[in-house]
C-alpha positions as CSV (number, residue, x, y, z in Angstrom):
1,X,-0.1,0.0,0.0
2,X,1.4,3.5,-1.0
3,X,1.5,6.4,1.3
4,X,-0.8,9.4,0.8
5,X,0.9,12.4,-0.2
6,X,-0.3,16.0,0.8
7,X,-1.5,16.6,-2.7
8,X,-3.5,13.1,-2.5
9,X,-5.2,14.4,0.7
10,X,-6.2,17.7,-1.1
11,X,-7.5,15.9,-4.1
12,X,-9.8,13.8,-1.8
13,X,-10.9,16.9,0.0
14,X,-11.8,18.6,-3.4
15,X,-13.8,15.4,-4.2
16,X,-15.5,15.4,-1.0
17,X,-16.3,19.1,-1.2
18,X,-17.9,18.7,-4.6
19,X,-20.5,16.5,-3.1
20,X,-20.9,18.4,0.3
21,X,-19.4,21.8,0.8
22,X,-21.1,22.5,4.2
23,X,-18.1,22.4,6.4
24,X,-15.9,24.7,4.2
25,X,-18.8,27.1,3.9
26,X,-19.2,27.1,7.6
27,X,-15.5,27.7,8.2
28,X,-15.7,30.7,5.7
29,X,-18.9,32.1,7.5
30,X,-17.7,31.7,11.2
31,X,-14.4,32.8,12.5
32,X,-14.3,30.6,15.7
33,X,-11.3,32.4,16.8
34,X,-13.2,35.7,17.3
35,X,-14.9,33.7,20.1
36,X,-11.7,32.6,21.8
37,X,-12.1,35.3,24.6
38,X,-15.5,34.1,25.5
39,X,-14.9,30.5,25.2
40,X,-11.8,30.9,27.4
41,X,-13.7,32.5,29.8
42,X,-16.5,29.8,30.1
43,X,-13.8,27.1,29.8
44,X,-10.6,28.4,31.6
45,X,-7.4,26.4,31.1
46,X,-6.0,25.2,34.2
47,X,-2.3,25.4,34.5
48,X,-0.6,21.9,34.2
49,X,2.6,20.7,35.9
50,X,5.2,20.2,33.1
51,X,5.2,16.4,33.0
52,X,1.3,16.3,32.3
53,X,-0.1,16.6,28.8
54,X,-0.9,20.1,27.3
55,X,-4.6,20.7,27.3
56,X,-6.7,20.9,24.1
57,X,-7.0,24.3,22.5
58,X,-10.5,25.7,23.5
59,X,-11.4,26.7,20.0
60,X,-10.6,23.1,19.0
61,X,-13.1,21.9,21.6
62,X,-15.7,24.3,20.7
63,X,-15.5,23.2,16.8
64,X,-15.7,19.5,17.9
65,X,-18.9,20.4,20.0
66,X,-20.3,22.1,16.8
67,X,-19.7,19.0,14.9
68,X,-21.2,16.9,17.6
69,X,-24.4,19.0,17.7
70,X,-24.6,19.5,13.9
71,X,-24.3,15.7,13.4
72,X,-26.0,14.5,16.4
73,X,-23.2,12.2,17.5
74,X,-22.3,10.8,21.0
75,X,-18.9,11.2,22.5
76,X,-17.8,8.0,21.1
77,X,-19.2,8.5,17.6
78,X,-17.7,12.0,17.5
79,X,-14.2,10.7,18.2
80,X,-14.7,7.9,15.7
81,X,-16.0,10.4,12.9
82,X,-13.0,12.8,13.6
83,X,-10.5,10.0,13.1
84,X,-12.4,8.5,10.2
85,X,-13.7,11.5,8.2
86,X,-11.2,13.7,6.3
87,X,-13.7,16.7,6.2
88,X,-14.1,16.7,9.8
89,X,-10.3,16.8,10.3
90,X,-10.0,19.6,7.9
91,X,-12.7,21.5,9.5
92,X,-11.0,21.1,12.8
93,X,-7.4,21.9,11.4
94,X,-6.1,18.5,12.4
95,X,-4.0,16.1,10.4
96,X,-4.1,12.2,10.4
97,X,-1.0,12.4,12.7
98,X,-2.8,14.8,15.3
99,X,-4.2,13.4,18.7
100,X,-7.9,13.4,18.6
101,X,-9.5,15.2,21.5
102,X,-10.9,12.4,23.8
103,X,-13.0,14.6,26.3
104,X,-15.2,17.6,25.4
């Protein structure tokens, strides 16, 4: 089995978005970073000792919750769909190599 290149991934996304372009349209309409101060206020990041893992970005968690709500997914289905769907990963700004948020 050959490895996917960055261009193969982009071609796949183009094909996906020809069929369903909802998530890129949503990304273009909503600047989630604009909500960071409000999100950070609602979900403060607790300082962690250096040995512990870095907490997830609050905007990323917010976008995961948006996907969960829009697609009516359970926590387990949300994790599975993020891991499985290229369009979800692209919407979240993740790559195949990134860790998937495990708790929302």
